[in-house]
C-alpha positions, 0 to 999 in steps of 0.5 A: 500500500505504501508503495502505491501511494509513493508511486502515485506521488512520484508520477504526480511530481514528475507530471507537475514539473513537466507541466510547469517547465514546458510552457513559455516564460512570458506572454511575449514569448507565447505571442511571438510564437503564435504570430510566427506559426500564424505566418507559416500556416497562412500559406496552407490555411485561410482566416488565421488569427491569434488571440490572448485568453486572460483567464487561462494565460495563453495565446490561441492560434485559431481559424476563423469560423465560416457560415456562422460556425465557431472558430476552431482553435489549432494550437494553445501557447501557454505561459 
């Protein structure tokens, strides 16, 4: 039983470190990456945009919806 709790705790700590260290260090870096990817993908996709989501602290690369359809998020840049 103690081994199971230790194992689950270790997995949780590892996942927490991975989540913390894989984001961008600032909103500026996330913004720059979003706009860079938007320029690269604009060749193959139309109606791309970047927007800042204040609630989740991330920039969103999205494709604008057509015919009253909602926009589709292509990638998230968490900081």
